[in-house]
C-alpha positions in Angstrom: 6.4 0.6 1.3 4.1 2.6 3.6 1.1 1.4 5.5 -1.4 2.3 8.2 -0.5 1.2 11.7 -2.5 -0.5 14.4 -3.3 1.7 17.4 -5.5 1.0 20.4 -8.4 3.4 20.5 -7.8 3.8 24.2 -4.8 5.9 23.3 -5.8 7.7 20.1 -5.3 11.1 21.8 -3.2 10.4 24.9 0.3 9.7 23.5 0.6 6.7 25.8 0.7 4.0 23.2 4.2 2.5 22.5 3.4 2.8 18.8 2.4 6.4 18.8 4.3 8.3 21.5 7.2 9.9 19.7 7.8 11.9 16.5 8.5 10.4 13.1 12.1 11.7 13.5 12.9 9.4 16.5 14.7 6.8 14.4 13.9 3.1 14.3 11.0 3.0 16.7 7.5 1.5 17.0 6.1 4.9 16.0 7.4 4.5 12.4 8.1 0.8 12.0 5.8 -2.2 11.7 6.5 -5.9 11.1 5.2 -8.5 8.6 6.3 -11.5 10.7 3.7 -14.3 11.0 3.1 -13.5 14.7 2.2 -9.9 13.9 -0.9 -10.1 11.7 -2.6 -6.9 10.6 -5.4 -6.0 13.0 -8.5 -3.8 13.3 -7.9 -1.2 16.0 -9.6 -2.4 19.2 -9.7 -1.3 22.8 -7.5 -3.0 25.4 -4.9 -4.5 23.0 -1.4 -3.0 22.7 0.1 -4.2 19.5 2.8 -1.7 18.6 4.4 -3.9 15.8 1.3 -4.6 13.8 -0.1 -3.0 10.7 -3.8 -2.1 10.9 -6.3 0.7 11.2 -9.8 1.7 12.4 -11.3 0.8 9.0 -13.5 -2.3 9.2 -12.3 -5.1 7.0 -9.0 -3.7 5.7 -6.2 -1.3 6.1 -4.4 0.8 3.4 -0.9 0.3 2.0 1.1 2.3 -0.5 3.2 0.2 -2.8 6.5 1.1 -4.5 4.8 1.4 -7.9 2.8 4.3 -6.5 -0.5 2.5 -6.1 -2.5 2.4 -2.9 -4.5 -0.7 -2.0 -6.7 -1.9 0.7 -5.4 -5.1 2.3 -7.8 -7.4 4.1 -7.2 -8.2 7.8 -7.7 -11.9 6.8 -4.7 -11.9 4.4 -2.7 -15.1 4.7 0.4 -14.6 6.9 2.8 -15.8 4.1 1.3 -13.4 1.6 1.5 -10.6 4.1 5.1 -11.5 4.8 6.0 -11.6 1.1 4.5 -8.2 0.5 6.8 -6.7 3.1 10.0 -8.4 2.0 11.6 -6.6 -0.9 14.1 -9.4 -1.6 11.6 -12.3 -1.4 11.4 -12.7 -5.2 7.8 -13.9 -4.8 5.3 -13.0 -7.5 2.0 -12.4 -5.7 -1.4 -12.5 -7.2 -3.3 -9.3 -6.2 -6.4 -11.3 -5.5 -4.7 -12.8 -2.5 -4.8 -9.5 -0.6 
């Protein structure tokens, strides 16, 4: 449901990152939307890489996600792309073993 977003440390405080340059009230925008498509894997924040559609964070090893059941879980950056995609598709119908993320 809600997760941490990837940001380049180069722009933590500048407002120049495409994924962090507007308010949360700007509508459908990279500031408040991320993707679970295979070509947008979750990433650890790193300098020099602009990835405004990826989930991620500055935490080494994992990023945090809030699930619809109210739980908050750490998700590994090495999560399989299909598992990551299924977690983000509410109509996938997939049963996912929590040990996979």
